[in-house]
C-alpha atoms as one frame of an Amber mdcrd trajectory, in Angstrom:
protein
  20.575 -53.544 133.069  23.996 -55.182 133.496  25.508 -56.265 130.162  26.606
 -59.697 131.374  23.387 -60.354 133.211  21.170 -63.377 133.355  18.152 -61.260
 132.462  16.389 -61.637 129.149  15.634 -57.916 128.771  15.181 -54.672 130.678
  11.723 -55.582 131.927  12.984 -58.936 133.205  15.639 -57.036 135.134  13.114
 -54.556 136.547  10.656 -57.246 137.653  13.433 -59.400 139.103  14.487 -56.514
 141.338  10.944 -56.125 142.614  10.270 -59.847 143.039  13.519 -60.412 144.958
  14.000 -63.956 143.604  10.386 -64.953 144.277   9.578 -66.561 140.911   5.882
 -67.024 141.693   5.532 -63.335 142.475   7.452 -62.466 139.322   5.065 -64.625
 137.265   2.120 -62.806 138.837   3.680 -59.471 137.900   4.225 -60.663 134.335
   0.554 -61.667 134.113  -0.681 -58.361 135.541   1.495 -56.205 133.307   0.739
 -58.350 130.246  -2.970 -57.735 130.791  -2.318 -53.996 131.076  -0.268 -53.933
 127.879  -3.002 -55.777 125.983  -5.728 -53.399 127.202  -4.052 -49.993 127.016
  -3.937 -49.485 123.200  -7.655 -50.072 122.574  -8.662 -48.031 125.610  -6.323
 -45.189 124.622  -7.657 -45.218 121.045 -11.265 -44.996 122.317 -10.353 -42.055
 124.522  -8.653 -40.299 121.610 -11.698 -40.837 119.372 -13.920 -39.353 122.092
 -11.419 -36.552 122.719 -11.426 -37.682 126.323  -8.860 -35.415 127.927 -10.024
 -36.370 131.425  -9.895 -40.057 130.494  -6.330 -39.724 129.173  -5.324 -38.003
 132.403  -6.912 -40.807 134.415  -5.214 -43.431 132.238  -1.839 -41.793 132.779
  -2.439 -41.624 136.522  -3.605 -45.255 136.665  -0.490 -46.466 134.866   2.029
 -44.129 136.493   3.406 -46.981 138.610   3.382 -49.357 135.642   5.396 -46.878
 133.582   7.850 -46.418 136.427   8.282 -50.112 137.264   8.674 -51.205 133.652
  10.839 -48.190 132.745   8.309 -46.986 130.175   8.940 -43.264 130.259   8.059
 -43.129 126.568   4.526 -44.373 127.336   4.064 -41.774 130.045   5.431 -39.104
 127.698   2.989 -40.144 124.976   0.060 -39.904 127.384   1.240 -36.385 128.282
   1.658 -35.492 124.598  -1.919 -36.585 123.860  -3.180 -34.523 126.798  -1.394
 -31.481 125.451  -2.815 -31.970 121.952  -6.335 -32.469 123.282  -6.182 -29.418
 125.533  -5.224 -26.979 122.779  -6.362 -26.087 119.294  -3.455 -27.377 117.241
  -3.059 -27.638 113.473  -2.982 -31.239 112.251  -4.598 -32.353 115.492  -6.006
 -35.589 114.055  -2.649 -36.580 112.582  -0.840 -35.847 115.844  -3.379 -37.849
 117.854  -3.128 -40.703 115.353   0.651 -40.643 115.838   0.144 -40.844 119.616
  -2.150 -43.838 119.173   0.465 -45.564 116.998   3.188 -44.849 119.570   1.090
 -46.262 122.421   0.303 -49.373 120.364   3.969 -49.893 119.482   5.220 -49.351
 123.041   2.621 -51.729 124.465   3.327 -54.363 121.798   7.081 -54.167 122.382
   6.563 -54.343 126.146   4.227 -57.310 125.801   6.867 -59.066 123.688   9.463
 -58.477 126.410   7.071 -59.758 129.058   6.438 -62.911 127.017  10.186 -63.459
 126.657  10.445 -63.668 130.422   8.190 -66.692 130.672   8.679 -68.161 127.211
  12.370 -68.047 126.276
């Protein structure tokens, strides 16, 4: 993101590029991605509790574009980390999965905050 830009944050910059100055479209994108960010943590936590490796893989696939558009590589990486933990017998598995859940919650909360800054300065 350019330092002297008119953008409120990185996500504002990313969505502005996609929307190409169409503010209505940008607002729609903000609404869509805000809904995703609200839903992902609870869904992810349920999948972790159920040890749903397939569900985590599907969640990562479903949000691959979201992660790319919003520059959320850390979210994608955390999904992959959880998959790895679930697919192997690892010491401290519960603690590691709990850490993944906390990371997902934090990333989604921070992203939701940035999305809200776009429409509510």
